[in-house]
C-alpha beads as a LAMMPS data file, in Angstrom:
LAMMPS data file: protein, C-alpha beads

133 atoms
132 bonds

1 atom types
1 bond types

-500.0 500.0 xlo xhi
-500.0 500.0 ylo yhi
-500.0 500.0 zlo zhi

Masses

1 110.0

Atoms # bond

1 1 1 -5.663 31.551 -14.027
2 1 1 -2.283 30.341 -12.741
3 1 1 -3.924 27.857 -10.375
4 1 1 -6.017 26.400 -13.195
5 1 1 -2.953 26.011 -15.397
6 1 1 -1.013 24.324 -12.588
7 1 1 -3.903 21.913 -11.935
8 1 1 -4.150 21.096 -15.643
9 1 1 -0.391 20.376 -15.815
10 1 1 -0.583 18.075 -12.795
11 1 1 -3.583 16.305 -14.310
12 1 1 -1.766 15.829 -17.642
13 1 1 1.327 14.544 -15.822
14 1 1 -0.733 11.963 -13.951
15 1 1 -2.430 10.858 -17.177
16 1 1 0.952 10.550 -18.877
17 1 1 2.329 8.462 -16.010
18 1 1 -0.724 6.220 -16.074
19 1 1 -1.478 7.116 -12.467
20 1 1 -4.998 7.241 -11.162
21 1 1 -5.708 8.930 -7.875
22 1 1 -8.399 7.035 -6.030
23 1 1 -11.669 8.783 -5.296
24 1 1 -11.497 10.745 -2.052
25 1 1 -7.693 10.890 -2.060
26 1 1 -6.007 14.279 -2.340
27 1 1 -2.959 14.900 -4.489
28 1 1 -0.924 15.641 -1.342
29 1 1 -1.926 12.303 0.182
30 1 1 -1.147 10.511 -3.085
31 1 1 2.287 12.127 -3.204
32 1 1 3.003 11.209 0.438
33 1 1 2.682 7.441 -0.133
34 1 1 6.251 6.596 -1.260
35 1 1 8.176 4.889 1.573
36 1 1 5.151 4.995 3.937
37 1 1 4.696 1.958 6.170
38 1 1 1.246 0.566 5.365
39 1 1 -0.733 -2.229 7.022
40 1 1 -3.704 -3.567 5.053
41 1 1 -6.154 -5.926 6.764
42 1 1 -8.151 -8.010 4.281
43 1 1 -5.538 -7.644 1.554
44 1 1 -6.454 -11.085 0.234
45 1 1 -9.953 -9.822 -0.692
46 1 1 -10.914 -7.724 -3.728
47 1 1 -10.982 -4.188 -2.280
48 1 1 -7.967 -4.769 -0.059
49 1 1 -6.020 -6.305 -2.925
50 1 1 -6.779 -3.355 -5.206
51 1 1 -5.717 -0.873 -2.517
52 1 1 -2.524 -2.868 -1.920
53 1 1 -1.708 -2.788 -5.636
54 1 1 -2.318 0.945 -5.742
55 1 1 -0.174 1.675 -2.684
56 1 1 2.601 -0.621 -3.977
57 1 1 2.593 1.320 -7.250
58 1 1 3.571 4.353 -5.123
59 1 1 6.497 2.435 -3.486
60 1 1 4.950 2.006 -0.042
61 1 1 6.271 -0.581 2.416
62 1 1 3.434 -3.087 2.750
63 1 1 2.381 -5.631 5.326
64 1 1 -0.641 -7.509 3.974
65 1 1 -2.844 -9.414 6.387
66 1 1 -5.437 -11.930 5.275
67 1 1 -7.581 -14.654 6.785
68 1 1 -6.231 -17.399 4.558
69 1 1 -2.477 -18.022 4.316
70 1 1 -2.590 -19.229 0.704
71 1 1 -4.665 -16.243 -0.442
72 1 1 -2.469 -13.762 1.442
73 1 1 0.707 -15.267 -0.010
74 1 1 -0.826 -15.263 -3.512
75 1 1 -1.802 -11.592 -3.092
76 1 1 1.736 -10.677 -1.993
77 1 1 3.229 -12.588 -4.923
78 1 1 0.852 -10.917 -7.385
79 1 1 1.624 -7.446 -6.019
80 1 1 5.391 -8.046 -5.949
81 1 1 5.365 -9.212 -9.561
82 1 1 4.909 -5.670 -10.873
83 1 1 7.360 -2.936 -9.925
84 1 1 6.246 0.433 -8.516
85 1 1 5.741 3.318 -10.942
86 1 1 9.047 4.548 -12.318
87 1 1 10.565 7.340 -10.274
88 1 1 8.319 6.965 -7.205
89 1 1 10.776 5.218 -4.878
90 1 1 12.980 7.668 -2.977
91 1 1 16.736 7.047 -3.259
92 1 1 17.788 4.045 -1.182
93 1 1 14.216 2.781 -0.667
94 1 1 13.241 -0.590 -2.055
95 1 1 9.569 -1.620 -2.103
96 1 1 8.555 -4.135 0.561
97 1 1 5.634 -6.535 0.293
98 1 1 5.250 -8.949 3.212
99 1 1 2.224 -10.949 4.261
100 1 1 0.733 -12.667 7.263
101 1 1 -2.466 -14.574 7.881
102 1 1 -4.678 -14.893 10.904
103 1 1 -7.910 -13.921 12.595
104 1 1 -7.926 -10.246 13.561
105 1 1 -10.538 -10.992 16.240
106 1 1 -7.890 -13.021 18.060
107 1 1 -6.029 -10.617 20.359
108 1 1 -3.049 -12.965 20.707
109 1 1 -2.619 -13.005 16.933
110 1 1 -2.845 -9.212 16.700
111 1 1 -0.281 -8.835 19.488
112 1 1 2.130 -11.219 17.758
113 1 1 1.636 -9.301 14.515
114 1 1 2.533 -5.993 16.168
115 1 1 5.792 -7.570 17.298
116 1 1 6.677 -8.069 13.606
117 1 1 6.303 -4.407 12.602
118 1 1 9.940 -3.552 13.292
119 1 1 11.384 -6.479 11.347
120 1 1 8.955 -6.257 8.425
121 1 1 8.305 -2.534 8.019
122 1 1 11.091 -0.969 10.037
123 1 1 8.638 0.393 12.618
124 1 1 4.956 0.827 13.315
125 1 1 2.594 1.399 10.350
126 1 1 1.941 5.012 9.456
127 1 1 -1.234 4.047 7.589
128 1 1 -3.619 1.176 8.315
129 1 1 -6.628 0.208 6.220
130 1 1 -9.165 -2.441 7.166
131 1 1 -10.906 -4.262 4.326
132 1 1 -11.455 -7.470 6.312
133 1 1 -14.955 -8.890 6.237

Bonds

1 1 1 2
2 1 2 3
3 1 3 4
4 1 4 5
5 1 5 6
6 1 6 7
7 1 7 8
8 1 8 9
9 1 9 10
10 1 10 11
11 1 11 12
12 1 12 13
13 1 13 14
14 1 14 15
15 1 15 16
16 1 16 17
17 1 17 18
18 1 18 19
19 1 19 20
20 1 20 21
21 1 21 22
22 1 22 23
23 1 23 24
24 1 24 25
25 1 25 26
26 1 26 27
27 1 27 28
28 1 28 29
29 1 29 30
30 1 30 31
31 1 31 32
32 1 32 33
33 1 33 34
34 1 34 35
35 1 35 36
36 1 36 37
37 1 37 38
38 1 38 39
39 1 39 40
40 1 40 41
41 1 41 42
42 1 42 43
43 1 43 44
44 1 44 45
45 1 45 46
46 1 46 47
47 1 47 48
48 1 48 49
49 1 49 50
50 1 50 51
51 1 51 52
52 1 52 53
53 1 53 54
54 1 54 55
55 1 55 56
56 1 56 57
57 1 57 58
58 1 58 59
59 1 59 60
60 1 60 61
61 1 61 62
62 1 62 63
63 1 63 64
64 1 64 65
65 1 65 66
66 1 66 67
67 1 67 68
68 1 68 69
69 1 69 70
70 1 70 71
71 1 71 72
72 1 72 73
73 1 73 74
74 1 74 75
75 1 75 76
76 1 76 77
77 1 77 78
78 1 78 79
79 1 79 80
80 1 80 81
81 1 81 82
82 1 82 83
83 1 83 84
84 1 84 85
85 1 85 86
86 1 86 87
87 1 87 88
88 1 88 89
89 1 89 90
90 1 90 91
91 1 91 92
92 1 92 93
93 1 93 94
94 1 94 95
95 1 95 96
96 1 96 97
97 1 97 98
98 1 98 99
99 1 99 100
100 1 100 101
101 1 101 102
102 1 102 103
103 1 103 104
104 1 104 105
105 1 105 106
106 1 106 107
107 1 107 108
108 1 108 109
109 1 109 110
110 1 110 111
111 1 111 112
112 1 112 113
113 1 113 114
114 1 114 115
115 1 115 116
116 1 116 117
117 1 117 118
118 1 118 119
119 1 119 120
120 1 120 121
121 1 121 122
122 1 122 123
123 1 123 124
124 1 124 125
125 1 125 126
126 1 126 127
127 1 127 128
128 1 128 129
129 1 129 130
130 1 130 131
131 1 131 132
132 1 132 133
């Protein structure tokens, strides 16, 4: 009974906050996203863009990578235009949305991108998603 009540309260809280946990994502994973360093390949495409918006809403530090520089920059601008959900950023953490563009099949490009992790995210990504087609 207690577990059911606790689940119902969490569910009502998430509804009240306007949060939607993506299918296949646990509540623990959802709650661990603030201040995580996240790399999203294909962030200039529909699924990648939606995931980037979701992760940004949880105050993650994002590095978006797309094929096309204009599309990647537009995606970063669109994501940055809305602030993360209120109360999700830990004290002293500001959301980061940076972008880059290149061909992930090019090993030289990927190597140069890894060199940027420290300056952009403050270290290597803790989560990486690939939506590139």
